[in-house]
Phi, psi and omega in degrees: 000213184249134184216134171254131180243105173050051184271142172233131179240128181249141167247101189058241182267357184266133175273109182275326177225132188234110170053053181258135173240139182204137176231122179269112183269152177303134179084005188250141171248122179249126177259132176253121186233142175173167179289171175302138180081010182281345181104011185295308181293324177297320177300316177298319180296325176292322181292332179261003175088007180287330173233150183257127179298142174287330179224146178084186182210158174248131183244140173240118184052038175084357180246149180304134183302321184291350179278350180265149169291151182301325180295323178290317177302319182296336177284336183258327189236121177252137186242134171244107179274169181291327182231133177272126179273119182241104182271335182228151177290120179227154175283166179299317179299315180297320180297314181291321176300330178303336176292349180267005189299328182294341180255002186285167180289173179299334180277350178081011181270143178281151178265172175299325178296319178300317181295318181294319178297315180298317180293325176297320178293322177299323177293317180300320184268009177060039179244007186298329180285350178259011188310317184263001180285143176288142182301322182284001175262356182276157171288168179301318180293319179294320179295321179295322176297323178294324178296317177295320179299319179299319179296316179297328181293341179293338187058030176291164178259355179227129180241129175244114189237122180256104182052059184294341181260010178300137178072005181264146174286172188302317182296316182284335171301310180297321180298314182297313181290329176294323177298316178294316179300316180294321179297321178292317181291317187281316187253006182056038172280173176231146181226135172245118189239118171274129181208150172265351183269097185292331181287322174294319177300319179299320184284324192252347186260154174270328184220145180237137173243123177263126179244147171210127179053039175081002183242149177282123176270321179197153173213143182161195179291160177306321180294327181283326190260323184275067178252159182299319182293314181293319180293326176293322178298317185281314187259353182055046183217135177279130181228159172256129178242119174227187182264135175299134186294339180260305185274336185081357179290156177302136178240128188249128178230123176299144179256124178269121180252125178293130180270000000 
């Protein structure tokens, strides 16, 4: 699978990620949580090969990530960025089919199978009625769902998601994370999810990594990591942590203290 071994990433003289190790196991969802500037997005960029660590290495199936062609990496690793870059007007179906490019023929044409896979993903993500709509005509939430759909269409075994529920309403937040959770459970894929929503991370992840200033503060199960003391250390905020009445997962509520 995908593994980072003691990686450090520098931006000029600043250490954005410091000596972090992470291994994404089949069937596992890992949530990366921390305040703004903690190094969460930089860690994802290192995991997909967009930035090269100054120290340490990232391995894919036991081999250095940089030894693979980008097309091969794209067959194994699907990325959901915070913003989708759209240089040309494309329909939602065309955009999602674009996730199949790593499997396309030498001529770059999609097959009937590619179209069928894309349409199946559109149904899963409740976007089938937008199939012919242009991406730039969608709302921010609809566009974000299309970005997740494109990643799912790759049929990759590793998903790297940077705020996948950004701009989504509550119902679609749960739908998107449930799709990722189901893909990991059903196909033994692995997902690394950067999120600011600690309660969604608590419900959907197997493991949580808390970051602050580029360093790992704690890693473990949601029950081990999402504690009032650790969250106060990371976010400098007092919170109440109790058990969700239905799932039993940790539930985090900020505490307002009168000054």
